C-alpha positions as CSV (number, residue, x, y, z in Angstrom):
1,M,14.6,83.6,-53.4
2,T,14.5,86.2,-50.7
3,L,15.9,85.7,-47.2
4,D,14.3,87.8,-44.4
5,A,15.3,87.7,-40.8
6,R,11.8,88.6,-39.8
7,L,10.8,85.0,-40.5
8,R,13.2,83.7,-37.9
9,E,12.2,81.4,-35.1
10,R,10.3,82.8,-32.2
11,Y,12.6,84.0,-29.4
12,F,12.1,81.9,-26.3
13,G,13.7,84.2,-23.8
14,D,14.9,82.4,-20.7
15,L,14.0,79.1,-22.4
16,E,16.3,79.7,-25.4
17,G,18.3,76.6,-26.2
18,K,16.1,74.3,-24.2
19,S,14.1,71.9,-26.3
20,G,11.9,70.1,-23.9
21,A,8.3,69.5,-24.8
22,Q,7.2,70.7,-21.3
23,E,8.8,74.1,-21.9
24,Y,6.9,74.5,-25.2
25,R,3.6,73.5,-23.6
26,T,4.1,76.0,-20.7
27,V,4.7,78.8,-23.2
28,W,1.7,77.8,-25.2
29,E,-0.5,77.7,-22.1
30,F,0.6,81.3,-21.3
31,D,-0.1,82.3,-25.0
32,A,-3.6,81.0,-24.6
33,R,-4.1,83.4,-21.7
34,H,-2.4,86.3,-23.6
35,Q,0.4,86.3,-21.1
36,I,4.2,86.4,-21.6
37,F,6.3,83.6,-20.0
38,A,10.0,84.0,-19.1
39,N,10.7,86.8,-21.6
40,V,9.4,84.7,-24.5
41,E,8.6,86.7,-27.6
42,S,4.8,87.3,-27.8
43,P,2.7,85.8,-30.6
44,E,1.7,89.4,-31.4
45,N,5.3,90.4,-32.1
46,V,5.9,87.3,-34.1
47,Y,2.8,88.0,-36.2
48,R,3.6,91.6,-36.8
49,R,7.1,90.8,-38.1
50,A,6.0,87.9,-40.2
51,I,2.9,89.6,-41.7
52,A,5.0,92.5,-42.7
53,V,7.1,90.2,-44.9
54,V,4.0,88.7,-46.4
55,K,2.5,92.1,-47.2
56,E,5.7,93.3,-48.8
57,E,5.9,90.1,-50.9
58,Q,2.3,90.6,-52.0
59,K,2.9,94.2,-53.0
60,E,6.1,93.4,-54.9
61,N,5.0,90.2,-56.5
62,E,1.2,90.5,-56.6
63,N,0.6,87.9,-59.4
64,D,3.2,85.4,-58.2
65,L,3.0,82.4,-56.0
66,T,5.0,82.9,-52.8
67,F,6.4,80.1,-50.6
68,I,7.2,81.1,-47.0
69,V,9.6,78.8,-45.1
70,S,10.1,79.3,-41.4
71,H,10.0,77.7,-38.0
72,G,6.7,75.9,-37.1
73,D,5.7,78.3,-34.3
74,T,6.3,81.3,-36.5
75,L,4.2,79.8,-39.3
76,Q,1.4,78.6,-37.0
77,I,1.2,82.1,-35.5
78,L,1.1,83.6,-39.0
79,Q,-1.7,81.2,-40.0
80,A,-3.8,82.0,-36.9
81,G,-3.5,85.7,-37.7
82,F,-4.6,85.0,-41.3
83,I,-7.6,83.1,-40.2
84,G,-8.7,85.8,-37.7
85,E,-8.4,88.5,-40.4
86,K,-10.0,86.5,-43.1
87,D,-13.1,85.5,-41.2
88,G,-13.4,89.0,-39.7
89,S,-13.8,87.6,-36.2
90,E,-10.8,89.4,-34.8
91,S,-7.6,91.2,-35.9
92,G,-4.7,89.1,-36.9
93,V,-2.7,90.4,-33.9
94,I,-5.4,89.2,-31.5
95,A,-5.9,85.9,-33.4
96,A,-2.2,85.2,-33.3
97,W,-2.4,84.5,-29.6
98,G,-4.7,81.5,-30.3
99,H,-2.2,79.8,-32.6
100,R,-2.5,76.5,-30.6
101,N,-6.2,76.3,-31.5
102,I,-5.4,75.4,-35.1
103,K,-4.0,72.1,-36.4
104,H,-0.3,71.6,-35.5
105,L,2.1,72.1,-38.4
106,E,4.1,68.9,-39.2
107,T,7.7,69.1,-40.3
108,G,7.8,70.0,-44.0
109,E,4.1,70.4,-44.2
110,I,2.8,72.9,-46.9
111,R,-0.4,74.9,-46.2
112,Q,-2.0,77.5,-48.4
113,L,-2.7,81.0,-47.0
114,N,-4.9,83.4,-49.0
115,N,-5.1,87.2,-48.8
116,A,-3.2,88.7,-45.9
117,G,-5.3,91.9,-46.3
């Protein structure tokens, strides 16, 4: 098992410590417009740090199965980036902003990701 701080929860800036559903929805609405809300960490930044971990794991353990455990927003952003890169429609960094366009991750849900490029 490897622990890596780059898989931490997304930083929510001025909203840090608040857990209201409306705050999350507001941030996600800004994400959809590629805008930053209240110093919240951008999906682009979350994707860059998370994909770096994935690529390092692939390089070091190329024939092994890897499980990534993180916070839902971080994982959903990572998956959106994977989808964008895999289908070639856009870069992972750009695709990460659309993370709310994919099915919501449920608590404890396992999803398979293939080939981070």
